[in-house]
C-alpha positions, 0 to 999 in steps of 0.5 A, a space after each residue: 500500500 502506498 503511504 505519504 506523511 502529513 508533511 509530504 501531503 501538506 507540501 504536495 497540497 501547496 504545490 497542487 490545490 487540485 489533489 483529492 483528499 478523502 477524510 474517513 473519520 466520523 461526523 463529530 471528528 470532522 466537525 472539529 476540523 478537516 483539511 480544507 477541500 477534503 471530501 468526507 465519507 465516514 469509513 462505515 459508509 465507504 462501501 455504499 458511497 464508493 460510486 462518488 469517487 472516480 477510479 481514474 483519480 488518485 486519492 489521499 485517504 486520511 483519518 484520525 491516526 492512520 488505522 481507519 485510512 489503512 482499512 479504507 485504502 485496502 478496500 478501495 485498492 481492491 475495488 480498483 482505486 488509486 489510493 495513498 494512505 496518509 500515515 499519522 492521520 489528523 493527529 500528525 497534521 500540522 497545516 491549516 484546517 477548516 
């Protein structure tokens, strides 16, 4: 599975505002702040909502600490998506949030 650190993702995001980030945390976690522009699909809804994602688009998957995003990446990878896990999750994110 491909992985990226939060620092690398923040740098990539600054260089290319069009990257696609999917946040798989629960609603109450996202309400406390998320990466600007990140798309929110809670992990428990991912199987039912995977049609909202485009298989030709690379996605960076993030959660609180990296566990749920790892599961999300495994599932999406099996479905044919190009995904990269964000290691450390939002606990390690030091850039802007909305």
